MARNUDO-723604 format. One record per residue: residue number from 1; x, y, z of N, C-alpha, C, O in turn. Coordinates in pm, whole numbers, plus 50000, padded with zeros to 5 digits. Atoms other than C-alpha are relative to their C-alpha. Example, Ala and Ser with C-alpha at 12.3 -4.5 7.8 and 13.67 -1.06 7.14 Angstrom:
BEGIN
> resi:n.x:n.y:n.z:ca.x:ca.y:ca.z:c.x:c.y:c.z:o.x:o.y:o.z
> 1:50089:49881:50000:51230:49550:50780:50090:50120:50000:50194:50118:50066
> 2:49918:49881:49994:51367:49894:50714:49923:50109:50073:49974:50220:50090
END
This chain:
BEGIN
> resi:n.x:n.y:n.z:ca.x:ca.y:ca.z:c.x:c.y:c.z:o.x:o.y:o.z
> 1:49864:49957:49969:56944:23247:43998:50097:49931:49906:50084:49811:49883
> 2:49902:50054:50091:57233:23194:43759:50081:49892:50071:50105:49901:50191
> 3:49928:50112:49941:57430:22871:43811:50121:50046:50078:50144:50001:50190
> 4:49879:49954:49932:57752:23054:43900:49968:50070:50130:50046:50064:50225
> 5:50036:49926:49879:57567:23267:44156:49965:49905:50112:50009:49926:50226
> 6:50037:50091:49890:57416:22975:44348:50121:49921:50045:50133:49887:50163
> 7:49879:50071:49959:57749:22795:44341:50084:50088:50093:50141:50038:50190
> 8:49926:49909:49913:57915:23105:44491:49933:50008:50136:49999:50005:50240
> 9:50075:49992:49874:57639:23131:44752:50021:49874:50082:50040:49881:50203
> 10:49978:50126:49930:57677:22763:44836:50140:49995:50058:50161:49946:50169
> 11:49862:49999:49951:58052:22809:44866:50015:50084:50124:50084:50045:50218
> 12:49996:49913:49882:58008:23096:45109:49935:49932:50118:49983:49941:50231
> 13:50071:50070:49892:57760:22888:45309:50088:49894:50062:50100:49888:50185
> 14:49916:50107:49948:57993:22591:45340:50122:50057:50071:50160:50006:50177
> 15:49884:49940:49935:58292:22813:45419:49965:50056:50137:50040:50041:50233
> 16:50041:49943:49872:58102:22991:45691:49970:49893:50103:49996:49911:50222
> 17:50029:50110:49908:57988:22661:45840:50127:49947:50063:50123:49895:50175
> 18:49874:50054:49948:58354:22564:45884:50080:50103:50077:50181:50069:50137
> 19:49914:49893:49950:58478:22900:46010:49997:50014:50150:50092:50065:50210
> 20:50016:49972:49859:58349:22899:46362:50064:49892:50083:50012:49781:50089
> 21:49939:50090:49903:58587:22730:46606:49967:50054:50137:49983:50173:50162
> 22:50069:49959:49878:58438:22738:46955:50068:50101:50090:50181:50142:50064
> 23:49952:49902:49905:58485:22977:47243:50108:49943:50088:50131:49822:50087
> 24:49889:50048:49919:58774:22959:47490:50009:50072:50132:49986:50193:50140
> 25:49971:49939:49871:58846:23018:47856:50071:49902:50087:50083:49785:50050
> 26:49930:50088:49909:59034:22874:48150:49950:50021:50140:49863:50105:50163
> 27:50047:49991:49862:58993:22828:48524:50036:50132:50063:50139:50192:50033
> 28:49975:49876:49926:58967:23127:48749:49933:49989:50135:49819:49944:50145
> 29:50059:50005:49868:58910:23150:49120:49915:50124:50022:49937:50227:49958
> 30:50087:49886:49975:58642:23378:49256:49958:50003:50145:50010:49927:50227
> 31:50045:49986:49863:58463:23482:49570:49920:49878:50042:49859:49812:49958
> 32:50077:50110:49947:58304:23220:49794:49890:50053:50088:49901:50163:50144
> 33:50113:49958:49920:57974:23238:49974:50021:49965:50146:50099:49874:50178
> 34:49995:50031:49858:57934:23242:50349:49938:49863:50022:49848:49823:49949
> 35:50047:50137:49977:57873:22893:50498:49849:49990:50017:49790:49887:49986
> 36:50142:50008:49971:57518:22981:50595:49913:50041:49882:49791:50050:49896
> 37:50078:49961:50116:57411:23085:50247:50029:49907:49884:50144:49883:49849
> 38:49986:50089:50114:57348:22850:49957:50006:50084:49872:49909:50153:49841
> 39:49989:49917:50120:57476:23013:49636:49905:49952:49890:49878:49833:49878
> 40:50085:50035:50114:57246:23024:49334:50087:49945:49887:50210:49957:49891
> 41:49925:50051:50114:57343:22858:49007:50075:50112:49930:50190:50096:49891
> 42:49934:49888:50066:57418:23197:48854:50121:50047:50078:50222:50084:50019
> 43:49885:49961:49918:57645:23280:49148:50113:49899:49986:50231:49936:49982
> 44:49898:50103:50020:57824:22948:49106:50066:50012:49863:50187:49995:49850
> 45:49944:49981:50135:57865:23008:48734:50102:50113:49997:50200:50106:49924
> 46:49911:49885:49998:58032:23339:48814:50122:49978:50088:50229:50034:50060
> 47:49890:50014:49904:58251:23222:49103:50087:49878:49977:50206:49880:50009
> 48:49927:50124:50022:58354:22869:49002:50002:49969:49851:49926:49885:49803
> 49:50001:50012:50146:58442:22895:48635:50033:49859:49954:49960:49800:49874
> 50:49957:50131:50047:58628:22569:48592:49896:49893:50033:49860:49813:49946
> 51:50098:50099:49961:58379:22361:48788:49870:50015:49924:49809:49915:49883
> 52:50126:49976:50070:58079:22524:48623:50009:49962:49853:49915:49905:49798
> 53:49985:50034:50141:58216:22483:48272:50011:49849:49980:49962:49796:49881
> 54:49995:50146:50010:58298:22118:48336:49862:49940:50017:49827:49844:49949
> 55:50137:50048:49983:57942:22066:48462:49918:50030:49875:49830:49952:49839
> 56:50069:49967:50126:57820:22241:48145:50032:49896:49893:49943:49855:49818
> 57:49964:50106:50093:58014:21987:47937:49924:49873:50032:49867:49810:49943
> 58:50066:50124:49960:57871:21698:48137:49850:50005:49970:49793:49906:49925
> 59:50144:49986:50023:57514:21831:48110:49967:49997:49851:49875:49927:49809
> 60:50029:49989:50143:57527:21914:47739:50030:49870:49926:49968:49841:49824
> 61:49967:50129:50062:57685:21577:47654:49880:49907:49999:49870:49820:49912
> 62:50119:50086:49991:57356:21414:47758:49889:50041:49904:49787:49974:49894
> 63:50102:49949:50091:57163:21617:47499:50018:49941:49861:50130:49931:49811
> 64:49994:50063:50132:57076:21455:47164:50007:50100:49885:50059:50067:49778
> 65:50007:49906:50112:57024:21771:46959:49985:50142:50051:49956:50165:50169
> 66:50017:49860:49966:57013:22148:46954:49970:50077:49872:50020:50042:49765
> 67:50027:49909:50112:56875:22421:46727:50091:50121:50015:50116:50167:50126
> 68:49911:49885:49991:57105:22708:46640:49969:50103:49892:49916:50072:49786
> 69:50008:49888:50094:57101:23047:46471:50135:50069:50001:50185:50107:50107
> 70:49869:49939:50012:57427:23193:46343:49991:50127:49917:49927:50129:49811
> 71:49992:49875:50076:57489:23551:46231:50141:50056:50010:50211:50035:50109
> 72:49868:49938:49998:57803:23740:46139:50050:50032:49861:49972:50046:49767
> 73:49936:49973:50128:58048:23811:45860:50118:49905:49982:50181:49865:50079
> 74:49885:50085:50031:58309:23597:45686:50048:50035:49861:49974:50025:49763
> 75:49944:49961:50128:58538:23713:45411:49927:50116:49936:49917:50123:49814
> 76:50072:49884:50052:58341:24036:45378:49855:49973:49967:49782:50065:49929
> 77:50139:50036:50030:58012:23848:45327:49920:49991:50130:49964:49930:50227
> 78:50088:50014:49885:57724:23886:45572:49938:49861:49997:49892:49814:49892
> 79:50048:50136:49991:57613:23545:45694:49884:49992:50099:49892:50049:50208
> 80:50111:50028:49909:57281:23439:45846:49958:49856:49977:49923:49819:49865
> 81:50033:50143:50013:57208:23072:45914:49910:49955:50114:49918:50007:50225
> 82:50082:50066:49899:56952:22865:46098:50006:49850:49971:50013:49808:49856
> 83:49997:50143:50024:56957:22493:46152:50002:49918:50127:49979:49969:50237
> 84:49998:50092:49888:56990:22190:46374:50127:49916:49995:50182:49889:49888
> 85:49889:50092:49986:57274:21974:46502:49950:49873:50067:49883:49878:50170
> 86:50022:50129:49937:57235:21604:46573:50125:49969:50079:50232:49950:50021
> 87:49884:50016:49914:57465:21552:46871:50029:49855:50032:50091:49824:50134
> 88:49972:50141:49982:57479:21175:46833:50145:49969:49967:50227:50059:49954
> 89:49862:50042:50025:57794:20972:46762:50053:50052:49867:50168:50097:49859
> 90:49957:49951:50132:57808:21067:46392:49959:50146:49984:49847:50184:50020
> 91:50028:49858:50020:57829:21435:46303:49895:50018:49892:49914:49974:49778
> 92:50105:49971:50096:57508:21546:46134:49946:50140:50026:49936:50183:50141
> 93:50055:49865:49984:57366:21891:46070:49926:50039:49874:49954:49988:49765
> 94:50067:49938:50115:57130:22082:45844:49990:50148:50028:49935:50189:50130
> 95:50000:49856:49984:57172:22456:45796:49943:50065:49875:49968:50021:49763
> 96:50051:49920:50111:56986:22707:45581:50056:50141:50012:50039:50207:50115
> 97:49938:49869:50000:57172:23025:45488:49919:50095:49914:49870:50058:49808
> 98:50066:49895:50076:57011:23349:45374:50101:50111:49974:50159:50166:50067
> 99:49904:49895:50032:57230:23600:45187:49930:50136:50003:49808:50142:50017
> 100:50061:49867:49992:57176:23980:45186:49891:50026:49898:49805:50111:49920
> 101:50103:49982:50103:56966:23951:44867:49876:49916:50027:49779:49922:49951
> 102:50115:50082:49967:56729:23705:45034:50003:49860:49942:49908:49784:49960
> 103:49986:50133:50056:56854:23395:44850:50036:49901:50112:50122:49931:50195
> 104:49971:50100:49898:56854:23080:45065:50066:49878:49938:50035:49839:49826
> 105:49933:50123:50039:57079:22776:45039:49997:49906:50119:50034:49945:50230
> 106:50004:50099:49894:57029:22459:45243:50117:49903:49983:50141:49852:49874
> 107:49885:50090:50000:57332:22248:45335:49979:49894:50108:49948:49928:50222
> 108:50000:50107:49903:57329:21908:45504:50140:49941:50011:50211:49927:49912
> 109:49872:50068:49979:57636:21747:45657:49974:49865:50064:49909:49856:50168
> 110:50004:50135:49945:57659:21373:45714:50144:49953:50006:50200:49911:49905
> 111:49858:50029:49990:58007:21304:45847:50080:50103:49922:50064:50223:49943
> 112:49920:49910:50083:58252:21449:45595:49936:50027:49865:50000:50083:49777
> 113:50070:49981:50128:57992:21456:45316:49899:50113:50014:49816:50113:50105
> 114:50093:49888:50003:57807:21777:45236:49905:49984:49882:49944:49939:49774
> 115:50101:50000:50105:57485:21800:45035:49942:50142:49993:49881:50190:50088
> 116:50049:49863:50020:57398:22144:44894:49877:49994:49910:49882:49937:49801
> 117:50122:50001:50080:57043:22197:44770:50014:50095:49881:50052:50211:49898
> 118:49988:49922:50122:57039:22320:44410:49868:50073:49974:49763:50010:49979
> 119:50125:49928:50031:56786:22595:44326:49928:49936:49881:49991:49887:49787
> 120:50080:50066:50104:56503:22466:44109:50036:50048:49860:50040:49968:49766
> 121:49973:49946:50133:56593:22699:43822:50135:49958:49944:50163:49980:49826
> 122:49866:50040:50045:56947:22557:43805:50017:49849:49990:50127:49801:49963
> 123:49986:50146:49996:56870:22186:43819:50015:49937:49862:50049:49820:49850
> 124:49980:50054:50135:56879:22147:43441:50146:49963:49977:50176:49870:49903
> 125:49857:50025:50018:57259:22160:43465:50046:49873:50071:50157:49826:50049
> 126:49965:50123:49928:57254:21854:43695:49899:49889:49971:49879:49799:50053
> 127:50094:50103:50038:56997:21646:43511:49876:49995:50086:49817:49889:50104
> 128:50119:49994:49917:56714:21763:43732:50021:49960:50144:49926:49958:50222
> 129:49971:50043:49863:56887:21649:44051:49984:50119:50097:50016:50233:50063
> 130:50028:49895:49900:56792:21843:44368:50121:50034:50086:50133:50146:50135
> 131:49888:49983:49907:57114:21796:44567:50133:49981:49929:50146:49900:49838
> 132:49862:50019:50045:57485:21835:44495:50079:49940:50115:50089:49999:50222
> 133:49922:50070:49898:57699:21588:44689:50146:50041:49990:50205:50039:49882
> 134:49858:49966:49995:58045:21701:44797:50064:49916:50110:50060:49951:50227
> 135:49929:50086:49906:58239:21418:44960:50140:50057:50015:50223:50044:49925
> 136:49875:49928:49985:58531:21609:45104:50121:49908:50000:50229:49949:49960
> 137:49888:50092:50004:58748:21301:45144:50032:49959:49856:50147:49929:49824
> 138:49978:50037:50140:58699:21222:44773:50050:50118:49919:50136:50102:49832
> 139:49963:49882:50078:58731:21579:44643:50134:50056:50043:50216:50094:49960
> 140:49882:49932:49949:59006:21709:44871:50099:49908:50069:50203:49955:50116
> 141:49910:50092:49933:59167:21395:45016:49956:49975:50143:49883:50055:50202
> 142:50044:50041:49866:59123:21218:45348:50031:50105:50106:49944:50137:50187
> 143:49961:49904:49897:59315:21472:45558:49917:50127:49991:49865:50175:50092
> 144:50076:49876:50017:59144:21778:45409:49854:49979:50037:49792:50065:50099
> 145:50139:50029:49967:58804:21613:45440:49977:49990:50148:49878:50040:50200
> 146:50011:50013:49855:58863:21525:45803:50010:50137:50067:49936:50166:50162
> 147:49985:49865:49944:58979:21880:45877:49872:50080:49983:49827:50149:50075
> 148:50122:49923:50030:58671:22028:45710:49887:49958:50093:49818:50043:50149
> 149:50105:50050:49912:58435:21805:45908:50026:50040:50144:49933:50072:50217
> 150:49966:49963:49863:58622:21881:46230:49960:50144:50028:49905:50173:50134
> 151:50036:49860:49980:58572:22254:46185:49849:50017:50008:49799:50096:50088
> 152:50146:49993:49995:58202:22203:46114:49951:49955:50137:49860:50016:50194
> 153:50042:50054:49872:58170:21998:46432:50023:50100:50113:49959:50089:50218
> 154:49972:49904:49895:58310:22290:46631:49883:50093:50028:49888:50171:50123
> 155:50123:49929:49964:57965:22447:46614:49927:49929:50112:49838:49986:50175
> 156:50055:50077:49891:57874:22172:46860:50027:50074:50131:50142:50103:50162
> 157:49978:49924:49876:57818:22354:47193:50088:49927:50100:50155:49992:50180
> 158:49914:50075:49909:57994:22073:47381:50146:50031:49971:50224:50058:50063
> 159:49862:49974:50037:58315:22127:47187:50039:50144:50032:50154:50172:50065
> 160:49969:49860:49970:58289:22502:47239:50035:50019:50146:50128:50092:50179
> 161:49970:49986:49858:58280:22467:47616:50133:49933:50033:50209:49985:50115
> 162:49871:50065:49979:58571:22222:47607:50115:50092:49958:50220:50095:50022
> 163:49899:49905:50044:58765:22484:47413:50017:50111:50102:50129:50157:50125
> 164:49993:49899:49895:58679:22739:47680:50087:49953:50116:50159:50033:50176
> 165:49922:50055:49890:58836:22510:47937:50149:49992:49968:50231:49976:50059
> 166:49861:50024:50041:59159:22489:47737:50087:50124:49999:50209:50113:49991
> 167:49922:49876:50010:59265:22857:47733:49984:50081:50128:49874:50097:50180
> 168:50000:49920:49879:59361:23070:48032:49953:50142:49973:49956:50189:49859
> 169:50021:49856:50007:59249:23424:48104:49857:50048:49993:49833:50167:49970
> 170:50138:49955:50011:58870:23428:48105:49961:50091:50116:50018:50084:50224
> 171:50060:49917:49896:58673:23687:48301:49848:49991:49988:49794:49953:49885
> 172:50145:49999:49999:58310:23715:48399:49951:50141:49972:49985:50235:50044
> 173:50058:49871:50032:58123:24000:48235:49885:50030:50095:49868:50143:50141
> 174:50112:49982:49908:57815:23944:48450:49879:49921:49955:49886:49844:49859
> 175:50124:50067:50034:57459:23816:48440:49929:50075:49889:49916:50198:49893
> 176:50071:49941:50113:57271:23876:48115:49887:49907:49956:49894:49786:49978
> 177:50112:50079:50052:56944:23759:47959:50020:49977:49850:50040:50072:49774
> 178:49984:50038:50141:56975:23572:47628:49876:49923:49958:49850:49813:50007
> 179:50123:50064:50050:56651:23489:47445:49910:49956:50115:49852:49848:50112
> 180:50089:50027:49888:56461:23504:47772:50059:49917:50111:49993:49897:50213
> 181:49936:50085:49899:56706:23287:47968:50105:50079:50077:50185:50151:50018
> 182:49897:49939:49917:56913:23412:48260:50132:49925:49979:50134:49802:49986
> 183:49870:50062:50027:57283:23347:48186:50111:50076:50069:50092:50188:50117
> 184:49876:49932:49963:57635:23428:48296:50086:50008:49874:50104:49910:49802
> 185:49922:49971:50121:57852:23584:48026:50149:49996:50035:50195:50067:50124
> 186:49854:50009:49987:58221:23486:48002:50065:50062:49876:50007:50058:49768
> 187:49927:49948:50116:58478:23656:47780:50150:49982:50020:50199:49980:50133
> 188:49854:50006:49996:58845:23621:47694:50054:50053:49868:49998:50025:49761
> 189:49926:49959:50119:59080:23792:47450:50135:49931:50007:50211:49950:50103
> 190:49881:50085:49995:59364:23559:47362:50084:50017:49874:50029:50036:49765
> 191:49915:49995:50119:59667:23575:47130:49970:49881:49908:49930:49774:49954
> 192:50024:50107:50096:59634:23369:46814:50082:49876:50036:50034:49764:50022
> 193:49915:50114:49968:59925:23151:46929:49940:49913:50109:49949:49791:50103
> 194:50062:50076:49892:59741:23050:47248:49877:49925:49949:49851:49812:49990
> 195:50117:50066:50059:59427:22972:47051:50041:49881:49916:49982:49773:49927
> 196:49956:50107:50089:59614:22764:46793:50055:49881:50078:50044:49767:50033
> 197:49938:50106:49922:59790:22564:47067:49899:49897:50049:49936:49783:50078
> 198:50098:50092:49943:59463:22408:47184:49905:49938:49897:49819:49858:49934
> 199:50089:50060:50100:59292:22322:46853:50065:49876:49940:50184:49853:49958
> 200:49954:50125:50057:59325:21995:46666:50122:50022:49910:50122:50111:49825
> 201:49876:49983:50074:59674:21951:46521:49981:49987:49850:50058:50046:49773
> 202:50023:50021:50143:59531:21841:46185:49957:50127:49929:49984:50144:49810
> 203:50050:49878:50063:59372:22181:46124:50079:50123:50043:50045:50234:50002
> 204:49928:49886:49944:59626:22399:46304:50070:50083:49893:50061:50206:49894
> 205:49923:49927:50102:59842:22489:46003:49908:50083:49911:49936:50200:49884
> 206:50093:49927:50087:59548:22584:45782:49939:50118:50074:49923:50225:50016
> 207:50058:49891:49922:59393:22792:46062:50101:50112:50019:50068:50230:50008
> 208:49895:49899:49980:59723:22968:46130:50021:50082:49873:50036:50204:49880
> 209:49979:49929:50127:59767:23054:45761:49884:50095:49970:49906:50207:49924
> 210:50117:49916:50029:59411:23187:45729:49999:50124:50090:49972:50234:50042
> 211:49998:49887:49907:59442:23406:46040:50114:50097:49967:50096:50218:49972
> 212:49884:49916:50032:59789:23532:45942:49975:50080:49873:50016:50196:49863
> 213:50026:49931:50126:59670:23621:45591:49913:50123:50021:49922:50219:49944
> 214:50087:49887:49970:59413:23856:45746:50060:50091:50108:49996:50186:50153
> 215:49934:49916:49900:59663:24002:45995:49939:49990:50139:49949:50084:50218
> 216:50065:50015:49869:59473:23863:46295:50105:49966:50105:50178:49868:50091
> 217:49904:50019:49892:59683:23891:46613:49938:49937:50123:50005:49865:50198
> 218:50068:50053:49883:59424:23801:46875:49853:49976:49970:49798:50031:49874
> 219:50140:50035:50016:59075:23660:46911:49925:50035:50128:49977:50015:50238
> 220:50087:49976:49885:58793:23770:47139:49887:49898:49995:49817:49886:49895
> 221:50092:50113:49996:58573:23482:47247:49905:50018:50118:49947:50056:50227
> 222:50102:49982:49897:58248:23490:47445:49912:49876:50011:49893:49803:49913
> 223:50092:50111:49977:58016:23232:47599:49899:50041:50105:49934:50105:50204
> 224:50108:49976:49905:57680:23260:47778:49943:49865:50042:49902:49787:49956
> 225:50048:50128:49948:57570:22968:48002:49879:50025:50091:49881:50117:50173
> 226:50122:49978:49923:57223:22932:48155:49999:49921:50131:50097:49854:50165
> 227:50010:50062:49868:57102:22800:48492:49986:49849:49994:49995:49782:50097
> 228:50001:50146:50019:57066:22449:48349:50135:49950:49951:50148:49835:49907
> 229:49864:50032:50045:57438:22453:48262:50002:49960:49852:50060:49859:49814
> 230:50001:50021:50145:57372:22476:47888:50044:50129:49932:50001:50237:49971
> 231:49964:49881:50077:57538:22714:47641:49877:50058:49931:49800:49985:49868
> 232:50111:49933:50067:57287:22968:47517:50048:50087:49885:49974:50113:49789
> 233:49944:49916:50107:57515:23184:47304:50152:49985:50004:50211:49971:50110
> 234:49855:49999:50012:57873:23174:47178:50038:50098:49891:49967:50112:49792
> 235:49958:49901:50099:58064:23440:46988:50150:50003:49984:50224:49968:50075
> 236:49858:49983:50025:58401:23503:46830:50021:50116:49905:49950:50131:49805
> 237:49957:49891:50089:58564:23811:46677:50141:49968:49956:50230:49951:50040
> 238:49871:50040:50057:58855:23731:46444:50060:50113:49917:50108:50089:49806
> 239:49945:49887:50072:58968:24079:46341:49933:50019:49864:49811:50009:49852
> 240:50054:49977:50134:58928:24149:45970:49948:49872:49935:49874:49878:49836
> 241:50042:50126:50060:58871:23780:45900:49850:49978:50013:49787:49923:49923
> 242:50144:50015:49985:58519:23788:46041:49958:49993:50145:50040:50006:50236
> 243:50057:50012:49866:58292:23750:46341:49874:49914:49991:49805:49915:49889
> 244:50115:50088:49997:58022:23504:46442:49936:50003:50138:50005:50014:50240
> 245:50075:50020:49877:57751:23476:46706:49902:49886:49974:49828:49888:49875
> 246:50092:50112:50012:57560:23149:46757:49910:49998:50122:49958:50000:50235
> 247:50098:50018:49893:57241:23124:46964:49950:49856:49997:49918:49803:49891
> 248:50044:50138:49986:57141:22780:47094:49864:49995:50069:49845:50059:50173
> 249:50134:50016:49942:56777:22684:47164:49954:49856:49980:50020:49778:49911
> 250:50067:50129:50022:56552:22378:47183:50092:49880:50019:50097:49791:49934
> 251:49919:50117:49968:56797:22140:47346:49912:49877:50012:49808:49881:50078
> 252:50070:50126:49988:56679:21780:47307:49880:49984:49910:49815:49879:49914
> 253:50113:50013:50092:56413:21851:47045:50033:49900:49890:50143:49903:49834
> 254:49975:50104:50100:56377:21558:46805:50032:50060:49864:49959:50147:49815
> 255:49963:49955:50134:56554:21617:46472:50034:49878:49916:50068:49772:49968
> 256:49965:50109:50093:56614:21402:46164:50076:50060:49883:50017:50126:49797
> 257:49916:49954:50110:56904:21487:45933:50036:49878:49917:50120:49798:49956
> 258:49987:50121:50080:56888:21230:45654:50083:50026:49874:50086:50137:49822
> 259:49929:49993:50127:57109:21160:45354:49898:50008:49887:49807:49926:49882
> 260:50096:49989:50111:56922:21277:45039:50001:49873:49915:50105:49807:49903
> 261:50005:50120:50086:56804:20994:44807:50100:50009:49886:50121:50116:49828
> 262:49900:50004:50107:57066:20887:44555:49942:50046:49868:50012:50108:49787
> 263:50063:49963:50126:56818:20940:44272:49985:50150:49985:49968:50200:49873
> 264:50015:49855:50005:56796:21309:44363:50134:50073:50019:50137:50194:50042
> 265:49869:49944:49965:57171:21362:44408:50098:49991:49885:50115:49886:49824
> 266:49889:49997:50096:57445:21468:44167:50130:50004:50079:50139:50071:50183
> 267:49872:50011:49929:57804:21390:44269:50101:50096:49939:50135:50085:49821
> 268:49904:49902:50050:58049:21679:44239:50127:49933:49950:50183:49974:49848
> 269:49877:50069:50042:58346:21440:44217:49984:49939:49862:50077:49943:49781
> 270:50023:50059:50132:58189:21262:43920:49992:50108:49892:50039:50088:49780
> 271:50010:49891:50098:58111:21593:43750:50139:50054:49967:50168:50084:49852
> 272:49864:49951:50024:58471:21708:43796:50080:49899:49918:50161:49937:49833
> 273:49932:50104:50077:58595:21375:43662:49959:50010:49854:50042:49993:49764
> 274:50047:49985:50137:58378:21427:43356:50062:50118:49929:50091:50112:49810
> 275:49937:49883:50059:58524:21772:43301:50144:49971:49960:50189:50013:49854
> 276:49859:50027:50030:58882:21642:43316:50017:49905:49884:50120:49906:49817
> 277:49991:50093:50112:58805:21369:43062:49936:50057:49874:49937:49993:49768
> 278:50055:49933:50117:58631:21615:42831:49859:49958:49965:49810:49989:49857
> 279:50137:50042:50028:58285:21459:42861:49904:50102:50054:49783:50086:50041
END
């Protein structure tokens, strides 16, 4: 693959990783069961939205990791990704993206630092190095780097459920099966202004500008929660800007997202510095 092509593919991969900001909903009262009948978990999920979603946060917080599959479109590009999230204290993830032509790009995130795997045929341009390091705080400044990492972290299912709790107007679609698991499906369509009001203030302006540039007036957000109070699927439709669906599986499965060895890593900031000095 030509160097410019893999760089474009990597750019699309990283952009898509930052695009998904979690689902949203708020409390809603529902029907109650008769005193002599014990409601099932699915019935509780449908009738006690606020309580059930808070229990989902509490349950998922105890999980160390999760596997995810993401599909959708972003900026007119079809996106397909698979990977794992380390839900420990430090944000870590590894995602592999496949483009429509079948080309794959692997991206690791360690905090605000991204490592993009360079295709073997293009490693001559980086002295044979396998990974390209992009320290967002060094390349784009502390604020921009923090914002970028924050958006990536929003793929965390815990943060998605917290976002659901922050916006009013959710409804229950009903019981549905997701990847073999019985779930309750929630949905909400919310104005962009209501969505922006509950996201991190550091990324609010950039998000508002991106949505406005695409003429997005409202967002449709969905969440599916299983009988163990774990998110199984989350989705968002952002008008012409794009759409994403994430499936969550293998909660608690051991994962290891490691920083690539320095000897196998080229630093984008150093390469850009070399370009500006003419070397």
